C-alpha positions as MATLAB code, in Angstrom:
seq = 'XXXXXXXXXXXXXXXXXXXXXXXXXXXXXXXXXXXXXXXXXXXXXXXXXXXXXXXXXXXXXXXXXXXXXXXXXXXXXXXXXXXXXXXXXXXXXXXXXXXXXXXXXXXXXXXXXXXXX';
ca = [
      59.685   23.230  -48.162;
      60.042   19.457  -49.933;
      57.347   17.304  -48.562;
      58.646   14.799  -46.582;
      56.313   12.038  -45.018;
      52.649   12.421  -44.411;
      51.388   13.949  -41.281;
      48.357   12.437  -39.465;
      46.550   15.110  -37.757;
      43.774   13.420  -35.575;
      40.960   16.190  -34.379;
      38.354   14.614  -32.227;
      35.093   16.039  -32.762;
      32.556   16.460  -29.739;
      29.482   18.692  -30.332;
      31.756   21.141  -31.573;
      29.667   22.220  -34.478;
      30.658   26.044  -33.699;
      34.375   25.694  -33.865;
      35.071   22.621  -36.467;
      34.637   24.502  -39.828;
      37.572   27.164  -38.641;
      39.875   24.401  -36.842;
      39.806   22.133  -40.190;
      40.038   24.907  -42.424;
      43.283   26.163  -40.355;
      44.426   22.823  -40.696;
      44.394   22.500  -44.361;
      45.761   25.787  -44.931;
      49.393   24.377  -43.750;
      52.465   25.241  -46.024;
      52.921   21.512  -45.224;
      50.045   19.832  -47.605;
      51.023   15.831  -47.048;
      48.419   15.823  -44.319;
      45.485   13.394  -43.671;
      43.319   15.095  -41.428;
      41.573   12.237  -39.100;
      38.506   13.671  -37.744;
      37.018   11.166  -35.171;
      33.374   12.011  -34.505;
      32.889   10.801  -30.657;
      29.094   10.444  -30.643;
      28.116   14.184  -31.637;
      24.701   14.873  -31.466;
      24.805   18.333  -33.125;
      25.767   18.962  -36.766;
      29.555   19.015  -36.357;
      29.609   15.706  -38.301;
      27.674   17.367  -41.322;
      29.932   20.055  -41.261;
      32.797   17.713  -41.403;
      30.879   15.617  -44.024;
      30.497   18.715  -46.438;
      34.371   19.581  -46.168;
      35.229   16.381  -46.970;
      33.764   16.855  -50.422;
      35.919   19.504  -50.938;
      39.385   18.431  -50.229;
      40.353   14.307  -49.667;
      42.767   14.807  -46.903;
      39.957   14.949  -44.745;
      38.812   11.568  -43.723;
      36.292   11.083  -41.287;
      35.236    8.204  -38.406;
      32.452    7.664  -36.222;
      32.123    5.953  -33.075;
      30.577    5.738  -29.874;
      31.180    8.755  -27.340;
      34.140    7.274  -25.220;
      35.937   10.816  -24.634;
      38.877   12.666  -26.357;
      41.530   10.139  -25.145;
      39.350    7.450  -26.703;
      38.994    9.226  -29.796;
      42.752    9.929  -30.049;
      43.678    6.588  -29.488;
      41.035    5.645  -32.656;
      42.628    8.060  -34.688;
      46.416    6.633  -33.706;
      45.131    3.269  -34.536;
      43.772    4.347  -38.283;
      46.409    6.942  -39.157;
      48.550    6.340  -41.995;
      51.274    8.862  -41.678;
      55.030    9.046  -41.011;
      54.399   11.797  -38.147;
      51.513   12.160  -35.730;
      49.980   15.386  -34.587;
      46.853   16.368  -32.242;
      44.601   19.093  -32.801;
      41.076   20.090  -30.819;
      38.214   21.140  -32.288;
      38.454   24.477  -30.999;
      42.177   25.027  -32.336;
      43.276   27.651  -34.859;
      46.628   26.134  -36.409;
      49.780   28.318  -37.766;
      49.891   27.902  -41.262;
      53.670   27.207  -40.831;
      53.197   24.920  -37.920;
      53.453   21.580  -39.781;
      56.434   22.944  -41.808;
      58.481   24.031  -38.909;
      57.810   20.863  -36.766;
      58.772   18.550  -39.631;
      61.789   20.763  -40.421;
      62.788   20.510  -36.749;
      62.426   16.730  -36.679;
      64.300   16.053  -39.527;
      67.059   18.451  -38.886;
      67.633   17.010  -35.080;
      66.591   13.158  -36.217;
      64.363   13.672  -32.980;
      61.543   11.556  -32.218;
      59.040   13.765  -30.713;
      58.604   17.695  -31.271;
];
């Protein structure tokens, strides 16, 4: 698929060390590669941020921000404020994203000229 605008995937992280690597890897395996993965460390006290730092060393599409704990809505809003993509998607720290998800969504948005998918 021809790559259109960048997709900003916002992923809040709070004490999700047991899930975060699988979630990040599932996003990065997307058929749609024009992605920035914005991980918002919302005051984690576990090893989740270290896992993100390690993964960030191998894929420059990962951007990690740290903030005081304010809850998932606060983390998502922060992610929206720093996103550079033409499209926004949200992912939770324990989600596994299908590799066709973003490509299918972009294709649908563009074919329907929709504002939301």
